[in-house]
C-alpha positions as CSV (number, residue, x, y, z in Angstrom):
1,M,96.1,146.7,105.4
2,E,96.5,146.9,109.0
3,L,94.6,150.1,109.7
4,V,91.7,148.7,107.1
5,R,91.3,145.6,109.3
6,L,91.3,147.9,112.5
7,C,88.8,150.3,110.9
8,Y,86.2,147.2,110.1
9,T,86.7,145.5,113.6
10,L,86.0,149.2,115.3
11,S,83.1,150.0,113.1
12,Q,81.4,146.5,113.6
13,D,80.3,147.6,116.9
14,F,78.9,151.2,115.8
15,P,74.9,151.4,115.9
16,A,72.8,149.4,113.1
17,D,71.6,152.4,111.9
18,E,75.0,153.6,111.0
19,R,75.5,150.8,108.7
20,F,75.0,152.6,105.7
21,G,76.3,155.9,107.2
22,L,79.5,156.5,108.9
23,T,80.4,152.8,109.1
24,A,80.3,152.5,105.0
25,Q,82.1,155.5,104.7
26,I,84.9,154.8,107.2
27,R,85.4,151.7,105.6
28,R,85.3,152.7,101.8
29,A,87.9,155.4,103.0
30,A,90.4,153.4,104.9
31,I,90.1,150.6,101.8
32,S,91.0,153.2,99.5
33,I,94.3,154.2,101.4
34,P,96.4,150.8,100.3
35,S,94.3,150.8,97.0
36,N,95.7,154.0,95.9
37,I,98.9,153.1,97.2
38,A,99.1,149.9,95.0
39,E,97.8,151.7,92.2
40,G,100.1,154.3,92.1
41,Q,103.1,152.0,92.4
42,G,101.9,150.1,89.3
43,R,101.7,153.5,87.4
44,L,104.7,154.1,84.9
45,S,105.6,157.7,86.4
46,K,107.1,159.1,89.4
47,G,104.5,161.9,89.2
48,E,101.8,159.8,88.8
49,F,103.1,157.6,91.9
50,K,103.2,160.8,93.9
51,Q,99.5,161.4,92.6
52,F,98.3,158.0,94.0
53,L,100.3,158.9,97.6
54,G,98.5,162.1,97.7
55,H,95.1,160.7,97.4
56,A,96.2,157.8,100.0
57,R,97.0,160.7,102.3
58,G,93.6,162.4,101.7
59,S,91.9,159.0,102.4
60,L,93.7,158.6,105.6
61,F,92.7,162.3,106.8
62,E,89.2,161.5,105.7
63,V,89.2,158.3,107.8
64,E,90.9,160.3,110.7
65,T,88.0,162.9,110.7
66,Q,85.3,160.2,110.6
67,M,86.7,158.9,113.6
68,Y,87.0,161.7,115.3
69,L,83.4,162.2,114.6
70,A,82.9,158.4,115.6
71,A,84.5,159.0,118.9
72,S,82.6,162.4,119.8
73,M,79.4,160.3,119.3
74,G,80.6,157.8,122.0
75,F,81.2,154.9,119.2
76,L,84.4,154.4,120.2
77,E,86.3,153.7,123.8
78,E,89.3,155.6,124.8
79,T,91.7,152.6,124.2
80,Q,90.1,151.9,120.6
81,R,90.6,155.9,119.7
82,G,94.3,155.7,120.9
83,E,95.0,152.5,119.1
84,F,93.1,153.8,115.9
85,F,95.0,157.4,116.3
86,E,98.5,156.1,117.0
87,L,98.4,153.7,114.1
88,S,97.1,156.6,111.7
89,A,99.9,158.8,112.9
90,E,102.5,155.9,111.4
91,I,100.9,155.7,108.4
92,A,101.0,159.2,107.8
93,R,104.6,159.6,108.4
94,L,105.1,156.5,106.2
95,L,103.3,158.3,103.3
96,N,105.1,161.7,104.1
97,G,108.5,160.1,103.4
98,P,108.2,159.3,99.6
99,I,105.6,162.1,99.2
100,T,108.3,164.2,99.8
101,S,111.0,162.7,98.4
102,L,108.9,162.3,95.0
103,R,108.5,166.1,95.1
């Protein structure tokens, strides 16, 4: 949830012409991370939970890619990039643990 809030905060300063492009894509992908975790937790089997954790991990990598793009286009300051990528690395570690244990 913290990553979603950060993505919203960082993307609010993107150029207005990116509102329906990169901004919207980053926000959708970010929202899908905790949503997939929650949906997987509500499923009836460990296999389904692992599958949804995998979807969450994929969405995390999607957001990282989009933020790299935003940074390369000059939409993010260095401190903002650092904050985002530090948090995303932590979330990747947190997702990898249960994914590995459910294998």
